[in-house]
C-alpha positions as CSV (number, residue, x, y, z in Angstrom):
1,M,-43.9,30.0,-60.6
2,N,-40.8,29.0,-58.8
3,T,-39.1,25.8,-59.9
4,K,-35.8,24.4,-58.9
5,K,-33.6,23.0,-61.6
6,K,-31.4,20.1,-60.8
7,S,-27.9,20.1,-62.4
8,T,-28.0,16.3,-62.8
9,P,-31.0,14.0,-63.5
10,S,-32.2,11.4,-61.0
11,P,-30.9,7.9,-61.4
12,E,-34.2,7.0,-63.2
13,G,-33.8,10.0,-65.4
14,Q,-30.2,9.1,-66.2
15,R,-31.3,5.6,-67.2
16,Q,-34.0,7.0,-69.5
17,L,-31.5,9.4,-71.1
18,E,-29.1,6.6,-71.7
19,I,-31.8,4.5,-73.3
20,L,-32.8,7.4,-75.6
21,H,-29.2,8.0,-76.5
22,Q,-28.8,4.4,-77.5
23,A,-32.0,4.4,-79.5
24,V,-31.0,7.6,-81.4
25,G,-27.5,6.2,-82.1
26,K,-29.0,3.0,-83.5
27,T,-31.4,4.9,-85.7
28,L,-28.7,7.2,-87.0
29,E,-26.5,4.2,-87.8
30,K,-29.3,2.4,-89.6
31,K,-30.0,5.5,-91.7
32,R,-26.3,5.8,-92.5
33,R,-26.1,2.2,-93.6
34,L,-29.2,2.6,-95.7
35,G,-27.8,5.7,-97.4
36,Q,-30.6,7.9,-96.0
37,Y,-30.1,11.4,-94.8
38,A,-30.6,12.6,-91.2
39,V,-31.4,15.9,-89.7
40,T,-29.6,16.7,-86.4
41,W,-28.8,19.9,-84.4
42,K,-25.5,21.6,-84.2
43,D,-24.9,25.0,-82.5
44,G,-28.7,25.5,-82.3
45,K,-29.3,25.0,-86.0
46,P,-30.6,22.0,-88.0
47,V,-27.9,20.1,-90.0
48,V,-28.9,17.8,-92.9
49,A,-26.3,15.1,-93.6
50,G,-26.2,11.9,-95.7
51,E,-26.0,10.5,-99.2
52,D,-29.5,11.4,-100.3
53,V,-29.8,14.9,-98.9
54,P,-32.6,16.7,-100.8
55,I,-31.6,19.8,-102.8
56,I,-33.6,22.8,-101.8
57,D,-33.9,25.7,-104.2
58,E,-33.9,28.7,-101.9
59,N,-35.3,30.9,-104.8
60,A,-38.4,28.7,-105.4
61,H,-41.4,30.2,-103.7
């Protein structure tokens, strides 16, 4: 299967990405104000941040 990848999205795609970016920003801000934790990605790995981050016992199986 041959597919061509565009380096930039179409104008409609750009608009959709901006709307998604705004929605995520609002949701993360709301979670921060409520003191809830959030899971995001950094360097290809999940990162858990916030006041109520659950403590996970790595030795519990």
